[in-house]
C-alpha positions, 0 to 999 in steps of 0.5 A: 548449478552454480550459485549465481545461475541458481540465484538468477533463475530464482529472481527471474521466476519470482519477477515473472510470477509477481508480474503475472499476479498483479498486472492482468486487469489492473486497470479494470478493477473498480475503485472501492476504497477511499484510501485509493481514491484520495491518492488518485484525486490528489495525484490527478490534481498535481498532474493537471497543473496543481501544486506538487508541494501542497496536495489537494483533495476535494478542493482542500489541502491534503497535509495529513500524509507526506506526498511521495505516493502522490508524486509517483502516481502523478508522474505515472499519469504524466508518462501515460498521457492520461489522468484517468488511466487506472492502470497508470495510477496503479503501476507504481504500487504494482512495481513496488510489489514486484520489487518487494517480492525480489527484496524478500528473496534477496534479504532472505538469502542473507538471513536464512539461505537461498532456498528458504528465501525463494520459498518464502518469497513465493509464499508471499507473492501468491498470498491474498494480501499481496495480490490485493494491495499490489493492485491498488494505488495506495501507500501500503506496498510502497511503504512496505518496500521502503521499510523492509529495504531500510531494515535489511540495510540496517541488518547488513550494516551490523554484520562484519565487513567494509562500507558499513557507513554506506549501508547505514546511509542507505538505511537512512535514505530508505527510511526517509523515503518511507517517512515521505510515503506515510509518516513515521512508520518506516523509521519507527519499525527500523529502530524497533527491529535493528536496535534490539537485535544489535543490543542483544547480540554481542557481535553486533553491539559495537557496530551500533555504537560505531561512528559509521552508524551516525550516517543513518541520521543525516540521510534520514533527515535529508529526505524527511525534513525538506518537504515539511520545512517547505510547507511549514507556512501552510495554515493548518499543517501542524493541526493536520499532522498532529490530528493524524498522529492522534487518530493513529495512536490514541483515538483512531476510528479503526480501533481493534483489540491488541491481538487483531493481527495474530489471528488476521495475518494467517488468513490474510496471507492464505494459502500459506499464511497458517504456516507463519506461527510454526515458522516463528516457533522454528526460528525461535528454536534456531535463534542461535543462528544470527540470520534466524535471530534477526528474522525473529526480532524483525517479525516480532517487533513489527507485530508488536508495534502494529499491535500497540497502536490503537488504529488497526486495519487489514492493509497495515499488515502489508508491513508484516509481509516480508518477515512473515513470508520468510517464516512461512518459507522456513516451514515449506523448506523443512521437508526438503532439508529433512529428507535429502534422499527423497528430494526429487519426489518432494520437489515434484510434490512441491512443484505441483503445489506451487503450480496449483497455488500460483494458478489459483492466485492468478485466477483470483488476480485476473478475475478481481477487476471483473467482479460486479460491484455497486461502484461500477455504476459510477463510470457508467453514470459519468459516461451518460452524464458527459453530454449533459455536462458539456454545456453546464457552467460548472459542477457541484458534487455532494454525497458520500461517494462524490469523490468517486464521481469526480475521478470519472468526470472531466474538469474541476468540480466544487463540493457541498455538504448536502444536496440542498446546500449544493443546489443553493450554492450552484449558479445558473446553468450549473449541474449538481451531482448527488452520489448517495449510498445505503440509507440515502437511496430513497430519501428526499434529497431536498432539491426542488427539481427532477433529475436529468439522470438518475441511476442506481445499483445495489446500495449506490445512487447517482443523480444529476440535476441541472439548475436553470440558466438565468433569463 
């Protein structure tokens, strides 16, 4: 079988696997994460006629993050013709996930060879980390795709050949799009991987210092600066951006120890995640090979960068998925390389393991949205409340889970800091919806009226109150 046909088969198989793992039931998954909810509501506001330059969340500007993910989800809402379609909202992230699997294979083929890259991309695709986050309308999968694209384009620009300026420009464009997705992570991880590799590799040091490398900077700035320059006059943008950087690097509410990702990553990437440390060891042993050396630098610098920031969360590990998957692929390929005479037997065993792993991953994927969670109460509550809200003059929301209720309601809503404040600010004939969880379930909400609708499930309570119309 020639190389082109073999590569085409690999690409088709990985694309089909990725689609099978992330698309089934993608619209049934209950919204449980505040990160996803922010994207959904800000994007819906855009799709319903709000500003595409200044995202809105809970009735206030949302300037802490750049808006690229909001734009993608809003465009998907527009294309689907529905701003309440979870499947449409999550499709951009799912597409980014499938492309990330293919990019892992394409980049890995250059670094470590086609067979190792195929096994690595497979290991990443069937991982819990991939399946979970490719099915959510969050920034992580898109950011990982753009960051990996920038890093691999930078690697290609360092290698001998023509059109180096084009590769540097492509790296800058991808880093700029990554910046517009979630801030400085993409250009930061790009520099952390590409610069050390170039400096410590004699045959690539000159490429980094060549004039063609300067193409990276204008390409990055062309995408990263215009939005910030446009919204510079918005009040509070400098405080929002500065506060976000402070929370991430200095005083984040998700502080974890330095070694957090060292023990988390293998379990997040089950079933093949435990192979990643052994892949690091193998890449170190073969660091004389240029591709192995770049993979080693990419994995270690990204891990170090994420470990150094104060705020650490499991979903940040999606940025480590491409290099970690390729490291796992090195170990998966090792029996095939060591025992060439028994390749048919080994291949048969691998095929059996692959079918079992893919089947387990697909079952996990397909059943993810069918789990009974407390948040499944909200769509039920919204459906029951809709007839009562049809005649209401307006809606005031309050409580920790109020944004989740807003997503399933029709029309705009205002927010209040507490149930008592919501009742006080509500006008005659307006509705007040209280969405509480945990400690607030049985507490007196401070509203001098009986609820028209009061539903509870596990640690979540949603109650609807109607303020009497004026005489």
